[in-house]
N, CA, C and O of each residue as an XYZ file, in Angstrom:
468
protein
N     133.476    163.240    138.013
C     132.459    162.452    137.343
C     133.032    161.853    136.065
O     133.795    162.500    135.347
N     132.656    160.617    135.795
C     133.093    159.935    134.579
C     132.304    160.481    133.401
O     131.094    160.269    133.315
N     132.974    161.182    132.489
C     132.300    161.836    131.361
C     131.792    160.839    130.332
O     131.057    161.236    129.428
N     132.149    159.569    130.426
C     131.744    158.622    129.402
C     130.588    157.730    129.843
O     130.145    156.884    129.067
N     130.092    157.892    131.054
C     129.025    157.020    131.528
C     127.670    157.612    131.196
O     127.482    158.829    131.215
N     126.722    156.725    130.890
C     125.353    157.155    130.672
C     124.424    156.203    131.392
O     124.726    155.021    131.549
N     123.315    156.716    131.819
C     122.304    155.905    132.471
C     121.186    155.645    131.485
O     120.663    156.580    130.879
N     120.814    154.389    131.319
C     119.716    154.071    130.414
C     118.382    154.163    131.128
O     117.339    153.930    130.517
N     118.395    154.503    132.432
C     117.166    154.585    133.199
C     116.257    155.707    132.715
O     115.040    155.527    132.673
N     116.803    156.842    132.353
C     116.000    158.002    131.970
C     116.430    158.504    130.599
O     117.155    159.493    130.493
N     115.984    157.823    129.557
C     116.335    158.217    128.195
C     115.708    159.558    127.861
O     116.200    160.255    126.973
N     114.636    159.942    128.545
C     113.972    161.223    128.297
C     114.912    162.407    128.410
O     114.770    163.384    127.673
N     115.867    162.334    129.320
C     116.834    163.420    129.489
C     117.779    163.516    128.295
O     118.503    164.502    128.161
N     117.781    162.522    127.442
C     118.692    162.461    126.297
C     117.989    162.717    124.972
O     118.605    162.598    123.913
N     116.723    163.062    125.017
C     115.945    163.178    123.786
C     116.330    164.348    122.893
O     116.087    164.306    121.686
N     116.925    165.391    123.462
C     117.121    166.605    122.683
C     118.414    167.310    123.079
O     118.772    167.357    124.256
N     119.110    167.856    122.084
C     120.319    168.640    122.337
C     120.445    169.698    121.241
O     120.351    169.388    120.054
N     120.655    170.934    121.648
C     120.911    172.012    120.697
C     122.419    172.239    120.648
O     123.072    172.347    121.685
N     122.959    172.310    119.446
C     124.375    172.598    119.272
C     124.483    173.946    118.568
O     124.057    174.093    117.422
N     125.053    174.921    119.258
C     125.294    176.244    118.676
C     126.576    176.161    117.870
O     127.592    175.659    118.352
N     126.526    176.660    116.631
C     127.635    176.504    115.703
C     128.068    177.870    115.171
O     127.253    178.636    114.657
N     129.357    178.162    115.303
C     129.900    179.420    114.773
C     130.269    179.179    113.314
O     131.419    178.912    112.966
N     129.243    179.287    112.483
C     129.359    179.001    111.057
C     128.183    179.693    110.379
O     127.082    179.709    110.928
N     128.396    180.268    109.191
C     127.269    180.914    108.501
C     126.109    179.934    108.353
O     126.317    178.737    108.154
N     124.900    180.448    108.450
C     123.720    179.595    108.389
C     123.691    178.775    107.110
O     123.929    179.287    106.016
N     123.398    177.508    107.269
C     123.165    176.592    106.149
C     121.838    175.888    106.416
O     121.507    175.598    107.566
N     121.090    175.616    105.372
C     119.786    174.983    105.565
C     119.873    173.467    105.615
O     118.906    172.808    105.999
N     121.003    172.907    105.239
C     121.163    171.460    105.224
C     122.052    171.008    106.384
O     123.231    171.355    106.449
N     121.476    170.240    107.281
C     122.253    169.725    108.417
C     123.369    168.809    107.946
O     124.410    168.725    108.597
N     123.173    168.122    106.830
C     124.196    167.183    106.369
C     125.486    167.898    105.970
O     126.551    167.280    105.963
N     125.411    169.185    105.638
C     126.627    169.946    105.326
C     127.507    170.105    106.568
O     128.734    170.077    106.472
N     126.878    170.272    107.726
C     127.627    170.461    108.964
C     127.788    169.182    109.767
O     128.786    169.009    110.466
N     126.820    168.290    109.672
C     126.835    167.096    110.520
C     126.579    165.826    109.721
O     125.561    165.162    109.915
N     127.514    165.481    108.809
C     127.291    164.278    108.003
C     127.386    162.990    108.816
O     126.732    162.001    108.482
N     128.191    162.988    109.880
C     128.360    161.791    110.704
C     127.520    161.932    111.959
O     127.912    162.607    112.910
N     126.360    161.288    111.953
C     125.502    161.419    113.131
C     124.896    160.103    113.570
O     124.320    160.036    114.656
N     124.999    159.072    112.784
C     124.508    157.758    113.172
C     122.993    157.645    113.156
O     122.289    158.646    113.022
N     122.494    156.419    113.295
C     121.057    156.171    113.196
C     120.261    156.573    114.444
O     119.031    156.522    114.416
N     120.919    156.967    115.527
C     120.226    157.293    116.779
C     119.747    158.732    116.827
O     119.069    159.129    117.774
N     120.098    159.526    115.802
C     119.885    160.962    115.906
C     119.329    161.559    114.624
O     119.770    161.222    113.525
N     118.362    162.445    114.778
C     117.867    163.264    113.685
C     118.427    164.665    113.916
O     118.327    165.200    115.021
N     119.016    165.261    112.878
C     119.632    166.586    113.033
C     119.051    167.536    111.988
O     119.008    167.228    110.797
N     118.607    168.699    112.466
C     118.052    169.728    111.587
C     118.831    171.016    111.843
O     119.031    171.413    112.991
N     119.268    171.662    110.768
C     119.953    172.954    110.889
C     118.915    174.061    110.899
O     117.929    174.018    110.162
N     119.152    175.054    111.746
C     118.234    176.192    111.833
C     119.039    177.471    112.030
O     120.141    177.455    112.579
N     118.465    178.573    111.571
C     119.077    179.874    111.819
C     118.805    180.235    113.274
O     117.677    180.096    113.746
N     119.815    180.691    113.979
C     119.660    181.107    115.367
C     118.958    182.458    115.387
O     119.537    183.470    114.993
N     117.728    182.473    115.839
C     116.949    183.722    115.822
C     117.507    184.790    116.751
O     117.107    185.951    116.661
N     118.421    184.422    117.638
C     119.044    185.391    118.550
C     120.386    185.912    118.032
O     121.039    186.721    118.691
N     120.789    185.452    116.863
C     122.103    185.817    116.325
C     122.255    187.322    116.126
O     123.352    187.860    116.273
N     121.188    187.986    115.800
C     121.256    189.419    115.510
C     120.679    190.278    116.627
O     120.465    191.477    116.446
N     120.430    189.676    117.767
C     119.831    190.413    118.875
C     120.854    191.149    119.717
O     122.028    191.238    119.356
N     120.398    191.676    120.844
C     121.315    192.385    121.757
C     122.346    191.409    122.309
O     122.106    190.202    122.317
N     123.485    191.909    122.770
C     124.537    191.035    123.281
C     124.008    190.040    124.318
O     123.235    190.398    125.207
N     124.435    188.805    124.185
C     124.013    187.736    125.096
C     125.056    187.550    126.194
O     126.183    188.033    126.090
N     124.661    186.849    127.231
C     125.559    186.584    128.362
C     126.764    185.740    127.929
O     127.855    185.873    128.483
N     126.557    184.885    126.946
C     127.640    184.050    126.417
C     127.681    184.216    124.902
O     126.641    184.210    124.242
N     128.873    184.363    124.361
C     129.050    184.616    122.921
C     128.361    183.573    122.054
O     127.726    183.920    121.057
N     128.476    182.304    122.419
C     127.950    181.238    121.559
C     126.432    181.337    121.359
O     125.911    180.821    120.370
N     125.726    181.983    122.271
C     124.278    182.112    122.142
C     123.879    182.957    120.929
O     122.714    182.962    120.532
N     124.844    183.670    120.342
C     124.554    184.481    119.164
C     125.231    183.972    117.897
O     125.251    184.669    116.883
N     125.782    182.771    117.946
C     126.337    182.194    116.725
C     125.197    181.943    115.746
O     124.086    181.630    116.175
N     125.441    182.071    114.443
C     124.357    182.107    113.457
C     123.588    180.806    113.217
O     122.454    180.843    112.739
N     124.176    179.680    113.535
C     123.541    178.410    113.199
C     123.362    177.554    114.443
O     124.225    177.521    115.320
N     122.236    176.867    114.506
C     122.030    175.860    115.550
C     121.687    174.547    114.869
O     120.997    174.513    113.851
N     122.180    173.484    115.448
C     121.797    172.146    115.015
C     120.871    171.591    116.083
O     121.260    171.444    117.242
N     119.654    171.287    115.687
C     118.664    170.725    116.600
C     118.779    169.204    116.496
O     118.381    168.607    115.496
N     119.323    168.594    117.533
C     119.552    167.150    117.547
C     118.459    166.480    118.365
O     118.266    166.804    119.537
N     117.751    165.553    117.752
C     116.664    164.865    118.433
C     116.868    163.360    118.319
O     117.155    162.834    117.244
N     116.715    162.684    119.446
C     116.894    161.233    119.475
C     115.806    160.550    118.658
O     114.649    160.970    118.670
N     116.187    159.505    117.959
C     115.245    158.682    117.218
C     114.583    157.736    118.228
O     115.268    157.191    119.094
N     113.273    157.535    118.132
C     112.604    156.634    119.080
C     113.300    155.272    119.142
O     113.647    154.686    118.117
N     113.491    154.794    120.350
C     114.132    153.495    120.563
C     115.630    153.564    120.778
O     116.241    152.567    121.165
N     116.237    154.720    120.536
C     117.684    154.862    120.737
C     117.988    154.869    122.231
O     117.234    155.429    123.026
N     119.087    154.250    122.597
C     119.497    154.226    124.000
C     120.251    155.514    124.334
O     120.723    156.224    123.446
N     120.349    155.794    125.614
C     121.090    156.979    126.065
C     122.523    156.926    125.551
O     123.054    157.942    125.103
N     123.154    155.761    125.608
C     124.537    155.625    125.156
C     124.656    155.919    123.657
O     125.608    156.574    123.231
N     123.711    155.447    122.864
C     123.737    155.707    121.418
C     123.564    157.195    121.124
O     124.209    157.736    120.226
N     122.698    157.844    121.880
C     122.441    159.270    121.679
C     123.678    160.091    122.023
O     124.075    160.970    121.258
N     124.284    159.809    123.164
C     125.501    160.526    123.572
C     126.599    160.321    122.539
O     127.306    161.262    122.179
N     126.737    159.103    122.071
C     127.759    158.801    121.062
C     127.490    159.563    119.769
O     128.420    160.100    119.166
N     126.230    159.617    119.335
C     125.890    160.296    118.080
C     126.112    161.806    118.183
O     126.649    162.412    117.255
N     125.709    162.416    119.286
C     125.945    163.860    119.462
C     127.448    164.115    119.542
O     127.939    165.104    118.999
N     128.180    163.226    120.219
C     129.642    163.344    120.277
C     130.260    163.288    118.888
O     131.203    164.023    118.596
N     129.734    162.419    118.031
C     130.236    162.325    116.653
C     129.993    163.627    115.890
O     130.855    164.080    115.136
N     128.813    164.230    116.091
C     128.504    165.511    115.446
C     129.513    166.566    115.900
O     130.070    167.297    115.081
N     129.745    166.639    117.217
C     130.681    167.636    117.750
C     132.099    167.417    117.223
O     132.746    168.357    116.762
N     132.579    166.175    117.292
C     133.946    165.884    116.809
C     134.089    166.187    115.322
O     135.140    166.645    114.876
N     133.023    165.930    114.552
C     133.056    166.242    113.119
C     133.210    167.734    112.866
O     133.969    168.151    111.992
N     132.487    168.529    113.632
C     132.608    169.984    113.502
C     133.991    170.445    113.937
O     134.653    171.194    113.219
N     134.427    170.003    115.102
C     135.728    170.423    115.632
C     136.874    169.998    114.730
O     137.874    170.708    114.631
N     136.746    168.845    114.065
C     137.822    168.383    113.171
C     137.976    169.296    111.964
O     139.018    169.297    111.309
N     136.934    170.077    111.670
C     136.971    171.055    110.567
C     137.212    172.460    111.099
O     137.003    173.444    110.389
N     137.655    172.551    112.355
C     137.933    173.833    113.016
C     136.705    174.731    113.100
O     136.815    175.956    113.048
N     135.534    174.113    113.231
C     134.287    174.855    113.415
C     133.945    174.802    114.898
O     133.839    173.727    115.489
N     133.776    175.973    115.484
C     133.443    176.033    116.909
C     131.994    175.615    117.119
O     131.105    176.020    116.369
N     131.765    174.798    118.149
C     130.428    174.300    118.449
C     130.299    174.077    119.949
O     131.224    173.595    120.603
N     129.133    174.438    120.484
C     128.862    174.281    121.913
C     127.512    173.585    122.073
O     126.497    174.092    121.596
N     127.488    172.427    122.741
C     126.217    171.748    122.972
C     125.513    172.310    124.205
O     126.154    172.687    125.186
N     124.190    172.358    124.138
C     123.381    172.770    125.281
C     122.298    171.709    125.444
O     121.365    171.621    124.645
N     122.441    170.908    126.492
C     121.481    169.839    126.752
C     121.670    169.316    128.176
O     122.580    169.737    128.891
N     120.810    168.407    128.568
C     120.864    167.856    129.923
C     122.034    166.904    130.141
O     122.319    166.533    131.280
N     122.714    166.502    129.070
C     123.801    165.532    129.211
C     125.141    166.075    128.717
O     126.010    165.314    128.291
N     125.296    167.387    128.779
C     126.549    168.023    128.335
C     127.778    167.409    128.996
O     128.822    167.262    128.360
N     127.653    167.051    130.272
C     128.807    166.529    131.012
C     129.242    165.154    130.527
O     130.296    164.665    130.933
N     128.452    164.524    129.670
C     128.810    163.212    129.126
C     129.378    163.309    127.715
O     129.814    162.306    127.149
N     129.373    164.503    127.151
C     129.867    164.712    125.792
C     131.361    165.024    125.810
O     131.900    165.445    126.834
N     132.031    164.814    124.671
C     133.467    165.125    124.625
C     133.714    166.617    124.796
O     132.855    167.449    124.504
N     134.896    166.927    125.271
C     135.316    168.318    125.419
C     135.890    168.818    124.100
O     136.484    168.046    123.348
N     135.715    170.108    123.816
C     136.316    170.650    122.586
C     137.824    170.653    122.683
O     138.364    170.678    123.789
N     138.522    170.628    121.557
C     139.983    170.588    121.554
C     140.615    171.705    122.377
O     141.612    171.468    123.060
N     140.058    172.921    122.329
C     140.652    174.021    123.074
C     140.573    173.787    124.586
O     141.451    174.237    125.322
N     139.558    173.106    125.046
C     139.448    172.793    126.477
C     140.476    171.732    126.873
O     141.044    171.787    127.964
N     140.708    170.785    125.999
C     141.690    169.738    126.295
C     143.108    170.297    126.305
O     143.963    169.823    127.053
N     143.352    171.297    125.479
C     144.693    171.890    125.393
C     145.083    172.617    126.671
O     146.270    172.776    126.957
N     144.094    173.059    127.440
C     144.400    173.820    128.658
C     144.510    172.942    129.892
O     144.772    173.451    130.981
N     144.323    171.673    129.755
C     144.400    170.753    130.911
C     145.821    170.428    131.261
O     146.068    169.673    132.201
């Protein structure tokens, strides 16, 4: 599958993306995601499962989540690009981040995944 293609037919599938971040909780999303573009609203939240029992995947217990929500009128391509910018910004600072959304397969891969190809 082409990881860079998006369909503008169903923008609803692109409205929301949670990014789990392995970084101490911060209340300001701009500290973690300064580059997000006009297509996206980003709010930082404490991961309420961070202190719970062991999860099936490690990232589910990382302390911070970025709640990414599409701005009304944004196209699927703009949303994918904006979430990709958030991820690349985190990864460029060596901060681990994992997106969980309906369009994960259209987002860039983390550097560690590219290194193993």
